[in-house]
C-alpha positions in Angstrom: 218.2 197.5 -63.9 220.3 197.7 -60.8 223.6 199.6 -60.5 225.3 201.3 -63.5 225.7 199.4 -66.7 228.7 200.0 -68.9 226.9 200.6 -72.2 223.5 201.7 -73.3 221.3 198.6 -73.9 217.8 200.1 -74.3 216.1 201.7 -77.2 213.8 204.1 -75.4 213.3 205.5 -71.9 209.9 206.7 -70.7 208.1 207.8 -67.5 205.2 205.6 -66.3 202.7 205.5 -63.5 203.9 203.3 -60.6 201.4 203.0 -57.8 201.1 206.4 -56.1 204.1 207.7 -57.9 206.0 207.5 -61.2 208.8 205.3 -62.4 211.0 205.1 -65.5 211.1 202.2 -68.0 214.2 201.4 -70.1 212.3 199.6 -72.8 210.4 197.1 -70.5 212.8 197.2 -67.6 212.0 199.4 -64.6 214.9 201.7 -63.5 216.1 200.7 -60.1 218.1 202.3 -57.3 221.5 201.0 -56.2 219.6 199.2 -53.4 217.7 197.3 -56.2 214.4 198.8 -55.4 212.2 200.5 -58.1 213.1 204.1 -58.6 209.7 205.7 -57.9 209.4 209.5 -57.6 206.4 211.6 -56.5 205.8 213.7 -59.7 205.5 212.9 -63.3 207.6 215.9 -64.2 210.6 214.5 -62.3 210.1 211.0 -63.8 210.0 212.5 -67.3 213.2 214.5 -66.6 215.0 211.4 -65.3 213.8 209.5 -68.4 215.2 212.3 -70.6 218.6 211.9 -68.9 218.7 208.2 -69.8 217.3 208.9 -73.3 220.1 211.4 -74.0 222.8 208.9 -73.1 224.8 207.7 -76.1 227.2 204.8 -75.6 228.8 204.6 -72.2 226.6 205.3 -69.1 228.2 208.2 -67.2 226.8 208.9 -63.7 227.8 212.6 -64.1 225.3 212.8 -67.0 222.5 211.6 -64.7 222.3 214.3 -61.9 218.6 214.0 -61.3 218.8 210.2 -61.2 221.5 210.4 -58.6 219.5 212.8 -56.5 216.5 210.6 -56.7 218.6 207.6 -55.6 220.0 209.7 -52.7 216.4 210.6 -51.6 215.2 207.0 -51.7 218.2 205.1 -50.5 220.1 207.5 -48.1 217.7 210.2 -47.0 214.3 208.5 -46.5 215.6 205.8 -44.1 217.5 208.4 -42.1 215.2 211.3 -42.2 215.7 212.4 -38.6 219.4 212.2 -38.8 219.6 214.2 -42.0 217.3 216.8 -40.5 219.7 217.2 -37.6 222.7 217.5 -40.0 221.0 220.2 -42.1 219.5 222.1 -39.2 222.9 222.2 -37.6 224.0 224.8 -40.2 221.7 227.3 -38.5 224.1 227.7 -35.6 226.9 228.9 -37.8 225.0 230.3 -40.8 227.2 232.1 -43.3 224.9 235.2 -43.3 225.6 235.8 -39.6 229.3 236.2 -39.9 230.3 239.6 -41.1 233.7 241.1 -42.1 235.2 243.6 -39.7 236.5 245.5 -42.8 236.9 246.9 -45.3 233.8 249.0 -45.0 232.8 248.4 -48.6 232.7 244.6 -48.0 230.8 245.0 -44.7 228.3 247.3 -46.5 227.8 244.8 -49.3 227.2 242.0 -46.8 224.6 244.0 -45.0 222.9 244.9 -48.3 222.7 241.4 -49.6 222.4 239.3 -46.4 220.2 241.4 -44.1 217.1 240.9 -46.3 217.6 237.2 -46.1 217.8 237.2 -42.3 214.8 239.5 -42.2 212.9 236.9 -44.3 213.9 234.1 -41.9 212.6 236.2 -39.0 209.3 237.1 -40.7 208.6 233.8 -42.6 210.1 231.3 -40.2 210.0 233.0 -36.8 213.8 232.6 -36.7 215.7 235.8 -35.9 219.4 235.0 -36.0 222.2 237.1 -34.4 224.9 238.7 -36.5 228.5 238.9 -35.4 231.8 239.9 -36.8 234.4 237.3 -37.7 234.3 233.6 -37.9 234.0 232.7 -34.2 230.5 231.3 -33.6 228.0 233.3 -31.7 225.3 231.7 -29.6 222.1 231.8 -31.5 218.7 232.1 -29.8 217.3 228.7 -29.0 213.8 229.6 -30.3 215.3 230.6 -33.6 217.2 227.4 -33.9 214.1 225.4 -33.0 212.1 227.2 -35.6 214.7 226.5 -38.3 214.8 222.8 -37.3 211.0 222.6 -37.4 211.1 224.0 -40.9 213.7 221.6 -42.1 211.9 218.6 -40.5 208.8 219.5 -42.5 210.5 218.5 -45.8 210.0 215.1 -47.3 212.9 213.0 -48.4 213.0 214.6 -51.9 212.9 218.2 -50.6 215.3 217.3 -47.8 217.8 215.9 -50.4 217.7 219.2 -52.4 217.9 221.3 -49.2 220.9 219.3 -47.9 222.7 220.0 -51.2 221.8 223.6 -51.3 222.9 224.3 -47.7 226.1 222.4 -48.1 227.0 224.3 -51.2 226.2 227.7 -49.8 227.1 227.3 -46.1 223.8 228.9 -45.2 220.6 227.2 -43.9 218.7 230.5 -44.5 219.7 230.6 -48.2 218.8 226.9 -48.6 215.4 227.4 -47.1 214.7 230.5 -49.1 215.8 228.7 -52.2 213.1 226.1 -51.7 210.4 228.6 -50.8 208.0 230.1 -53.4 209.3 233.1 -55.4 213.0 232.3 -54.9 215.5 234.2 -57.1 218.1 231.5 -57.7 220.7 233.8 -59.2 220.4 236.3 -56.4 220.6 233.6 -53.7 223.7 232.0 -55.3 225.3 235.5 -55.6 224.6 236.1 -51.9 226.4 232.8 -51.0 229.4 233.8 -53.2 229.7 237.4 -51.9 233.0 236.9 -50.1 234.6 234.9 -52.9 233.5 237.4 -55.5 234.9 240.2 -53.4 238.3 238.6 -53.2 238.2 238.0 -56.9 237.5 241.6 -57.5 240.4 242.7 -55.4 243.0 240.1 -56.5 241.7 238.5 -59.6 240.4 234.9 -60.1 242.4 232.0 -61.5 241.1 229.4 -63.9 240.9 226.6 -61.3 238.8 228.7 -58.9 236.5 229.8 -61.7 236.0 226.1 -62.8 235.3 225.1 -59.2 232.8 227.9 -58.8 231.0 226.9 -62.1 230.7 223.3 -60.9 229.2 224.4 -57.6 226.8 226.8 -59.3 225.7 223.9 -61.6 225.2 221.7 -58.6 223.1 224.3 -56.8 220.9 224.8 -59.9 220.4 221.1 -60.2 219.4 220.8 -56.6 216.7 223.4 -57.0 215.5 221.9 -60.3 215.3 218.5 -58.6 213.1 220.0 -55.8 210.8 221.8 -58.2 210.4 218.8 -60.5 209.7 216.6 -57.5 206.9 219.0 -56.5 205.6 219.1 -60.1 206.5 222.7 -60.4 208.4 224.7 -63.1 212.0 223.4 -63.1 213.8 226.7 -62.7 213.5 230.0 -60.8 216.2 231.6 -62.8 219.7 231.0 -64.2 222.5 230.5 -61.7 225.9 231.8 -62.8 229.3 231.0 -61.2 229.9 234.6 -60.4 
């Protein structure tokens, strides 16, 4: 199959071995990417999860119901051929990482930022050799070149599937450090998402949250969780490191 069909035409979807990887069959037809190449992923767990997405469809084929399929397509069609360019885009977040920009006040907010963000910066320094500089306000501060180089090297070490997940996680959080920690072993997904939402949650506590903002936050939380699930499935690992809530 190539592209998106309008209605379900298959009776069963299943994962199958495909060379050195795993594909998905819709009855006897191999699932294909938008580029009309076979959709082949590195782990059976991911192929089975993609097959489950297609098996769950009833009637119309809705792309929003196929988040893992879309992520695999992105990895194969958009990221793999442009690996170096995507590495540069993702690594660029290190120069303006969310965790490095602290509030001048009130004191309670600054203290909460230090409590939630300092341990993540300490992890980057210890695990990645990247000690970033903290500043107040939104004006960028010059980060040490060795730290930025270390972050870039870490990003470049990810394959197309991991890089796809990392790109999504970093774009959603505004933090390269949070994204890299999320893909590392022992990540606490909920705590990392809460760290990325610290400023928004603070504002909601002070002034209240409206329905539109809450809906947007829920959608972003779901996208973050899907990115991490995609990464772990692609590695053949457990799919979740913990629930991610909008707030």
